[in-house]
C-alpha positions, -999 to +999 in steps of 0.1 A: +028-222-421+039-210-455+042-236-483+073-235-506+065-227-542+076-261-557+054-279-531+025-256-538+028-261-575+029-299-570-003-297-549-020-276-575-010-299-603-023-330-584-056-312-576-059-302-613-053-338-624-077-352-598-105-328-610-098-338-646-104-375-639-139-386-651-145-351-665-167-365-693-199-351-706-227-366-727-226-354-763-251-337-786-263-371-800-275-381-766-300-352-765-335-353-779-338-333-811-370-316-826-382-334-857-364-367-850-388-396-849-390-411-814-390-448-809-410-466-781-395-481-750-417-508-733-411-523-699-418-560-703-435-583-677-410-597-652-392-626-667-390-660-649-361-679-664-358-716-670-322-715-680-314-697-647-340-716-627-356-696-599-345-662-611-367-632-620-356-600-638-368-568-653-363-560-689-373-535-716-376-534-754-370-505-777-385-503-811-374-475-835-401-453-851-389-466-885-396-502-878-422-520-900-430-557-900-423-557-938-386-550-931-369-570-903-348-550-879-313-553-866-308-562-829-287-550-800-288-565-765-276-547-734-268-562-700-277-542-668-305-528-689-319-504-663-287-483-666-290-480-704-326-469-706-322-442-679-333-410-697-311-389-674-281-413-671-248-416-689-261-437-718-296-426-728-295-453-754-331-449-768-324-412-776-290-420-791-306-447-812-334-423-823-308-398-835-284-423-852-312-443-869-328-411-882-294-399-897-287-433-913-257-439-891-271-472-880-300-494-893-334-495-876-325-516-846-345-533-819-329-529-785-332-554-756-323-541-722-321-568-696-312-569-660-294-597-643-315-623-625-323-624-588-330-655-567-356-650-540-391-638-535-382-601-532-365-578-557-333-562-545-334-524-538-309-519-566-306-540-598-268-538-593-273-560-563-291-588-581-276-619-565-273-639-597-254-612-616-219-625-610-228-660-620-246-650-652-221-623-663-187-635-652-189-672-660-174-683-693-193-708-715-226-708-734-252-706-706-260-669-710-261-671-748-286-700-744-307-679-721-309-651-747-314-673-777-338-698-762-358-675-739-355-637-744-351-632-781-379-656-791-402-637-768-392-604-786-397-621-820-433-627-812-438-590-817-409-579-839-392-594-869-354-595-867-329-600-895-312-634-896-278-619-906-254-621-876-236-591-889-267-571-878-268-585-842-249-567-816-244-570-778-229-547-752-224-541-715-202-525-689-179-541-663-192-577-658-219-570-683-191-563-709-173-596-704-208-612-706-214-595-740-180-607-753-186-642-741-220-644-759-203-633-792-173-655-786-195-686-781-221-677-807-205-658-836-231-674-858-256-651-841-238-621-827-208-604-844-207-569-829-195-563-793-196-531-773-175-534-741-167-507-715-147-511-683-148-548-691-140-572-662-115-594-681-100-605-648-102-635-625-137-631-611-146-664-627-118-672-651-122-643-675-085-635-673-080-664-697-095-646-727-063-628-739-046-662-741-076-680-756-079-654-783-043-660-794-047-698-797-082-698-813-090-694-850-101-658-855-138-654-853-158-629-875-163-603-847-161-565-845-152-553-810-152-518-794-133-516-761-131-488-736-114-484-703-097-458-681-063-456-664-080-452-630-102-483-633-101-510-606-069-527-593-076-554-567-069-590-559-090-602-589-068-582-613-060-549-628-088-537-651-067-513-673-040-539-678-066-566-686-083-545-712-049-536-728-041-573-729-075-579-747-066-553-772-031-567-778-045-602-784-073-591-806-049-569-826-024-598-829-051-620-843-062-592-867-097-587-853-116-556-863-111-538-829-110-503-816-099-492-781-107-459-764-085-454-733-090-425-710-084-415-674-117-426-660-126-448-631-149-478-628-180-461-641-198-452-673-190-415-676-163-420-703-182-448-720-214-428-721-197-398-735-184-417-765-213-441-769-228-424-800-194-424-818-188-460-807-222-470-823-213-453-855-180-472-856-196-505-846-224-502-872-204-488-901-209-507-933-172-513-940 
């Protein structure tokens, strides 16, 4: 059967659009470069939490080559840490940090990469399936910030000195890890003032859809927020992710927050976020 020309052109256009979705690549700053000092990435002993009683989790700490005990370092925490330390993944954070710190685009920064907790005697086959992830990441309130500030960060400070300035403490994540990051800074702006959020789940998984309204009726907090999402992100009974992120942007802009939003055509993954991660870090860590 022969296809009419207008129909054929429509099919070809749709195919071209489909192939363009998520057509994002990692940039030059995510690649190792000769002569750039390389930091160290250490997998820490499995953590048994008291705040989230009965849970265990894997975690890692990155220290830049430029770190010295005489000069305390900045700090950035990542949820779903296994994804961000993957040397062949979309993020490659240690390599990006090496390049940006060496160029002076960001200060020497200790990175904490932490997985969600899991209840039970055996680790899940995939960290994405940790059974306490939803509770830890999607729930509003100060429990997760307490976990970081009372347990994880003091453990890191046994080995590394961190600056006290909250302007030099950042936190980031993707999906539920993103709303978790925002919640930490929202609850504790006295500690964290930089937020990196991609494909953020600001929907009703556990009340997170309230944030655009809470932002508008709460005195502005001293936060800097980088948001990313894609037009083909999730749309399900819990909410519409692209719309939710646009509502976050509208509220943050209305309240005159220092905010930037990168909106593409991506789906619910880290391809777009990873491709712009180095530039996002330069924006987030800029001095002005």
